[in-house]
Backbone as CSV, one residue per row, in Angstrom:
resi,resn,N_x,N_y,N_z,CA_x,CA_y,CA_z,C_x,C_y,C_z
1,MET,-5.648,-191.421,-2.028,-5.207,-189.273,-0.931,-4.919,-188.673,-1.972
2,ALA,-5.061,-187.443,-1.599,-4.904,-185.590,-2.255,-2.718,-185.703,-1.622
3,VAL,-2.462,-184.819,-2.605,-1.164,-184.457,-2.117,-1.390,-183.064,-2.643
4,VAL,-1.122,-181.885,-1.624,-1.630,-180.539,-0.876,-0.563,-180.100,-1.387
5,GLU,-0.013,-179.004,-1.899,1.005,-177.795,-1.491,0.527,-177.034,-0.935
6,TYR,0.745,-176.331,-0.326,1.224,-175.465,1.103,2.242,-174.249,0.192
7,SER,1.979,-172.944,0.342,2.966,-172.177,0.944,3.647,-171.082,1.951
8,CYS,4.146,-170.823,2.383,4.017,-169.828,3.243,4.989,-168.463,2.808
9,SER,3.890,-167.059,2.992,3.794,-166.061,2.761,4.534,-165.341,3.800
10,ALA,5.639,-166.350,4.711,6.307,-165.221,6.123,7.788,-165.448,5.184
11,CYS,8.187,-167.232,5.257,8.991,-167.426,5.551,9.514,-168.322,3.667
12,GLY,8.980,-168.762,3.365,7.974,-169.327,2.146,9.006,-170.581,1.661
13,LEU,8.577,-171.001,2.644,8.681,-172.561,2.509,7.127,-173.208,1.712
14,ARG,7.784,-174.083,1.027,6.930,-174.774,0.158,6.862,-175.546,0.977
15,ILE,5.287,-176.770,0.958,5.295,-177.720,2.271,4.238,-178.329,1.133
16,GLU,4.604,-179.809,1.226,3.442,-180.996,0.540,3.556,-182.158,1.236
17,LYS,1.887,-182.582,1.600,1.179,-182.623,2.633,0.546,-183.410,2.140
18,PHE,0.220,-185.012,2.707,-0.358,-185.710,2.065,-2.673,-185.637,2.708
19,PHE,-3.296,-185.931,1.759,-4.652,-185.960,3.237,-5.755,-186.971,1.752
20,ARG,-6.196,-187.807,3.064,-7.397,-188.557,2.902,-8.824,-187.811,2.198
21,SER,-9.077,-186.918,2.927,-10.154,-186.193,2.487,-9.810,-184.741,3.759
22,ASN,-11.145,-184.050,3.190,-10.474,-182.718,4.666,-9.310,-182.847,4.741
23,VAL,-9.323,-181.185,3.119,-7.894,-180.426,2.944,-8.400,-179.321,3.475
24,PRO,-7.342,-178.680,4.214,-7.371,-176.964,4.868,-7.502,-176.725,4.052
25,GLU,-7.561,-174.734,4.226,-7.384,-173.868,3.325,-5.864,-173.555,3.975
26,THR,-5.612,-173.786,5.165,-4.062,-173.190,5.250,-3.950,-174.402,6.581
27,LEU,-2.551,-173.869,7.006,-1.941,-175.201,7.381,-0.572,-174.961,8.477
28,GLU,0.029,-174.930,9.100,0.638,-174.416,10.006,2.430,-174.719,9.370
29,CYS,3.213,-173.281,9.645,4.207,-173.769,8.603,5.545,-174.857,9.201
30,ASP,6.075,-175.303,8.710,6.964,-176.103,9.862,7.997,-175.295,10.647
31,SER,8.377,-174.751,9.522,9.433,-173.648,9.479,9.642,-172.284,10.710
32,CYS,8.650,-171.772,10.379,7.941,-170.192,10.987,6.728,-170.340,12.106
33,GLY,6.019,-171.132,11.782,5.109,-171.342,12.582,3.748,-170.416,12.191
34,GLU,4.081,-170.423,10.801,2.481,-169.099,10.694,2.158,-169.695,9.853
35,GLN,0.652,-169.304,9.024,0.112,-170.149,8.669,0.530,-169.614,6.823
36,ALA,0.449,-171.236,6.434,1.170,-171.375,5.408,-0.633,-171.552,4.470
37,LYS,-0.276,-170.982,2.983,-1.732,-171.127,2.588,-1.676,-171.673,1.577
38,ARG,-3.055,-172.486,1.517,-2.901,-174.144,-0.273,-2.652,-172.791,-1.430
39,CYS,-2.493,-173.890,-1.777,-1.773,-173.397,-3.371,-2.004,-173.882,-4.306
40,ILE,-2.146,-173.578,-6.099,-2.682,-174.436,-6.928,-1.050,-174.639,-7.707
41,SER,-1.903,-176.498,-8.035,-0.175,-175.753,-8.322,-0.806,-177.769,-8.717
42,ASP,0.075,-179.060,-9.794,-0.002,-179.553,-10.390,-1.055,-180.222,-9.279
43,PHE,-1.425,-181.629,-10.395,-2.038,-182.730,-9.569,-1.109,-183.121,-9.842
44,GLY,-1.494,-184.371,-8.566,-1.105,-185.390,-8.057,-2.258,-185.938,-7.387
45,PHE,-1.375,-187.329,-7.237,-2.269,-188.106,-6.529,-1.440,-189.005,-5.947
46,VAL,-1.023,-190.371,-4.966,-0.488,-191.289,-4.609,-2.095,-193.310,-4.232
47,PHE,-1.855,-193.557,-5.238,-2.704,-194.348,-5.195,-2.532,-195.371,-2.912
48,ASP,-4.068,-196.324,-3.096,-3.070,-196.986,-1.542,-2.136,-197.348,-0.892
49,ASN,-1.051,-197.797,-1.964,0.346,-199.383,-1.880,1.382,-198.117,-1.338
50,GLY,0.764,-196.665,-1.672,2.073,-195.268,-1.107,2.863,-195.627,-2.477
51,LYS,2.543,-196.691,-3.919,3.015,-196.323,-5.314,2.797,-195.138,-5.959
52,THR,3.284,-194.091,-6.343,3.221,-192.906,-7.601,3.351,-193.569,-8.660
53,PRO,2.632,-192.731,-10.011,2.184,-193.378,-11.047,4.154,-192.414,-11.125
54,GLY,4.272,-192.812,-12.270,5.579,-191.991,-12.667,6.093,-191.278,-13.635
55,ASN,5.363,-190.556,-13.100,5.611,-188.823,-12.879,4.162,-188.331,-12.530
56,SER,3.513,-188.445,-10.811,2.531,-187.671,-10.045,2.423,-185.594,-10.385
57,GLY,3.108,-185.047,-10.791,3.058,-183.709,-10.503,3.979,-182.967,-9.598
58,VAL,4.220,-184.092,-8.775,4.858,-182.898,-6.914,5.674,-184.029,-7.118
59,ASP,6.903,-182.527,-7.203,8.523,-183.265,-7.302,9.347,-184.235,-6.914
60,SER,9.196,-183.588,-5.248,10.036,-184.554,-4.118,8.951,-185.970,-4.351
61,LEU,8.202,-186.476,-4.909,6.982,-187.346,-4.874,7.373,-188.660,-6.777
62,ASP,7.775,-187.597,-7.390,7.799,-188.594,-8.591,8.979,-189.743,-8.840
63,ARG,8.816,-190.890,-9.143,9.235,-192.328,-9.491,10.154,-191.780,-10.870
64,ASP,10.079,-191.056,-11.733,10.592,-190.591,-13.211,12.145,-191.803,-13.171
65,TYR,12.558,-192.070,-13.750,13.491,-192.861,-14.415,14.798,-191.520,-14.325
66,ASP,14.561,-190.759,-15.320,15.354,-189.932,-15.271,16.030,-188.587,-14.274
67,LYS,14.992,-188.774,-13.226,15.607,-188.688,-12.169,16.577,-188.908,-10.843
68,TYR,16.736,-190.446,-11.170,17.533,-191.242,-10.989,18.975,-191.361,-11.818
69,ILE,18.240,-191.782,-12.503,19.497,-191.996,-13.496,20.470,-190.568,-13.127
70,GLY,19.067,-189.391,-13.356,19.986,-188.178,-13.426,20.925,-188.067,-12.456
71,ARG,20.650,-188.144,-11.088,21.488,-188.419,-10.177,23.040,-189.322,-9.838
72,ASP,22.347,-190.387,-10.241,23.354,-191.343,-10.119,24.678,-191.677,-11.267
73,SER,23.805,-190.723,-12.214,25.297,-191.068,-13.396,26.410,-190.577,-13.017
74,LYS,26.902,-189.286,-12.926,27.693,-188.169,-12.919,28.115,-189.597,-11.403
75,LYS,27.893,-189.847,-10.935,28.601,-190.801,-9.403,29.300,-191.667,-9.795
76,ARG,28.050,-192.340,-11.006,28.695,-193.840,-11.872,29.699,-193.121,-12.975
77,TRP,29.510,-192.617,-13.219,30.612,-192.317,-14.408,32.377,-191.971,-13.605
78,GLU,32.467,-191.234,-13.277,33.090,-190.523,-11.777,33.844,-192.518,-11.221
79,TYR,33.397,-193.298,-10.900,33.555,-194.658,-11.084,34.373,-195.220,-12.365
80,VAL,33.400,-194.737,-13.013,34.450,-195.747,-14.491,35.281,-195.199,-14.731
81,LYS,35.322,-194.131,-14.909,36.760,-193.428,-15.021,37.853,-193.738,-13.584
82,ASP,37.413,-193.236,-12.531,38.728,-193.895,-11.222,38.873,-195.348,-12.013
83,ARG,38.011,-195.954,-11.577,38.363,-197.496,-12.263,39.013,-197.306,-13.499
84,ASN,38.514,-197.345,-15.033,39.333,-197.575,-15.696,41.052,-196.773,-15.756
85,SER,41.305,-195.727,-15.135,42.630,-195.245,-14.976,43.400,-195.507,-14.232
86,ARG,42.519,-196.325,-12.922,43.396,-197.693,-12.292,44.025,-198.790,-12.915
87,LYS,42.776,-198.823,-14.553,43.778,-200.376,-15.149,44.781,-200.266,-15.206
88,ARG,44.579,-199.165,-15.923,45.336,-198.584,-17.470,46.654,-198.404,-16.408
89,LYS,47.204,-197.133,-14.946,48.230,-197.789,-14.684,48.510,-199.048,-13.697
90,VAL,48.593,-199.959,-13.632,48.476,-200.735,-13.858,49.713,-201.953,-14.818
91,GLN,48.360,-201.095,-15.828,48.793,-202.092,-17.559,50.299,-200.908,-17.416
92,ARG,50.389,-200.313,-17.950,52.194,-198.937,-18.075,53.048,-199.822,-16.945
93,ASP,52.514,-200.035,-15.150,53.352,-200.305,-14.534,54.078,-201.921,-15.361
94,HIS,53.469,-202.404,-16.049,53.762,-204.423,-15.928,53.397,-203.877,-18.077
95,GLY,54.784,-204.069,-18.354,54.966,-203.613,-19.746,54.033,-202.896,-21.022
96,GLY,53.413,-202.157,-19.865,52.613,-200.861,-20.558,51.318,-201.555,-22.322
97,GLU,51.505,-202.381,-21.768,50.579,-203.038,-22.667,48.591,-202.929,-22.998
98,GLU,47.798,-202.741,-23.079,46.601,-202.719,-22.878,45.774,-204.398,-22.469
99,LYS,46.553,-204.395,-22.732,45.980,-206.836,-22.792,46.166,-207.201,-22.101
100,VAL,47.132,-206.622,-20.658,47.927,-207.341,-20.044,46.440,-208.012,-19.376
101,PRO,45.874,-208.838,-18.785,44.630,-209.894,-18.622,44.808,-208.972,-16.591
102,LEU,43.293,-208.384,-16.163,43.511,-207.911,-14.922,42.617,-208.324,-14.240
103,ARG,43.113,-208.787,-13.127,42.013,-209.012,-12.183,42.256,-208.540,-10.595
104,MET,41.141,-208.999,-10.122,41.138,-206.907,-8.541,40.971,-208.632,-7.599
105,ASN,42.383,-207.794,-6.471,42.550,-208.307,-5.239,41.688,-208.129,-3.808
106,SER,41.783,-208.823,-3.714,40.889,-208.885,-1.745,41.186,-207.275,-0.867
107,GLN,42.034,-206.625,-1.738,42.516,-205.036,-0.886,41.108,-204.615,-2.181
108,GLY,40.769,-204.270,-3.333,40.400,-203.969,-4.119,41.373,-203.044,-5.123
109,GLU,42.479,-203.962,-5.249,43.277,-203.084,-6.099,43.471,-204.562,-7.054
110,TYR,44.176,-203.729,-8.675,44.139,-204.207,-10.029,46.015,-204.984,-10.121
111,GLU,45.827,-205.657,-10.745,47.037,-206.340,-11.068,46.928,-207.615,-12.035
112,PRO,47.798,-207.268,-12.109,47.552,-208.143,-13.693,47.658,-210.168,-13.159
113,MET,46.960,-210.782,-14.029,46.783,-212.226,-13.692,47.764,-213.005,-13.997
114,GLN,47.764,-214.649,-12.973,48.690,-215.724,-13.245,48.542,-216.815,-15.077
115,GLN,49.353,-216.558,-15.626,49.476,-217.505,-16.721,47.880,-218.439,-16.571
116,LYS,47.729,-219.035,-15.631,47.233,-220.476,-14.796,45.922,-219.584,-14.172
117,ASP,45.905,-218.865,-14.311,44.345,-217.574,-13.619,44.036,-217.465,-14.806
118,VAL,44.529,-216.521,-16.266,44.324,-216.448,-17.380,43.567,-217.759,-18.022
119,LYS,44.529,-218.639,-18.041,44.082,-220.198,-18.696,41.964,-220.206,-18.087
120,LYS,42.290,-220.483,-17.048,40.785,-220.572,-15.733,40.207,-219.939,-17.142
121,PHE,40.263,-218.309,-16.810,38.725,-217.398,-16.830,38.487,-217.814,-18.325
122,GLN,39.924,-217.758,-18.832,39.055,-218.765,-20.729,38.247,-219.569,-20.745
123,ARG,38.771,-220.382,-19.490,37.585,-221.833,-20.345,36.369,-221.381,-19.116
124,LEU,36.294,-220.546,-18.194,34.559,-220.655,-17.784,34.313,-219.479,-18.347
125,HIS,35.066,-218.024,-19.118,34.290,-217.172,-20.347,33.321,-217.937,-21.158
126,LYS,34.595,-219.330,-21.787,34.574,-219.702,-22.926,32.574,-220.400,-22.509
127,LEU,32.533,-221.562,-21.556,31.446,-221.960,-20.697,29.618,-221.008,-21.417
128,GLY,30.393,-220.181,-20.025,29.526,-219.257,-20.352,28.504,-218.175,-21.956
129,SER,29.814,-218.443,-22.987,29.305,-218.225,-23.447,28.740,-218.830,-24.809
130,ASP,28.853,-219.786,-24.047,28.335,-221.067,-25.111,26.518,-221.371,-24.548
131,ALA,27.162,-221.392,-22.784,25.128,-221.574,-22.042,24.529,-220.889,-22.484
132,ILE,25.010,-219.326,-22.743,24.156,-218.293,-23.641,24.108,-218.541,-24.958
133,GLN,24.487,-218.632,-25.530,24.284,-219.628,-26.999,23.394,-220.695,-27.549
134,HIS,23.877,-221.308,-26.679,22.369,-222.739,-26.423,20.680,-221.738,-26.061
135,GLY,21.239,-220.922,-24.955,19.850,-220.681,-24.474,18.846,-220.282,-25.684
136,LYS,19.991,-218.981,-26.647,19.907,-217.849,-27.285,19.315,-219.327,-28.935
137,LYS,19.334,-220.560,-28.666,19.244,-221.558,-30.063,18.579,-222.335,-29.373
138,GLU,17.523,-222.679,-28.155,16.630,-222.817,-27.505,15.379,-222.290,-27.631
139,SER,15.248,-220.948,-27.885,14.441,-220.737,-27.199,13.604,-219.969,-29.078
140,SER,14.939,-219.299,-29.934,14.758,-219.519,-31.225,14.037,-220.956,-31.800
141,ASP,13.982,-222.378,-31.218,13.860,-222.749,-31.493,12.314,-223.875,-31.120
142,SER,12.121,-222.633,-30.398,10.269,-222.233,-29.686,9.232,-221.122,-30.513
């Protein structure tokens, strides 16, 4: 499938369309109805299964990870900063120690763990760590 770019001289809209064959030189503009002319643009194509290569050359089709990371990273870092500030607030409110173990309750708020929960968490954490180490040892033996 070919990806063809058109530009409308009347309103300035740039249009990208897919064609299997017979690519027309002009196309009706989606915005104003005038004839948009075919542009010379970067090469781009789509495989029959609909997936595009890493960088197709057509901005709206690119599946480049940098594009996804760039769009999501700011939002994710804001979430991390918010989460850390909420944790620090709870820790300050309960003795000011950064080592106060916290858990998230059913309302999504952080609260200090009770001593019995801390011991249970430590036991489960040790079991998980032991399982990981055992898996690493087995994979290095083979």
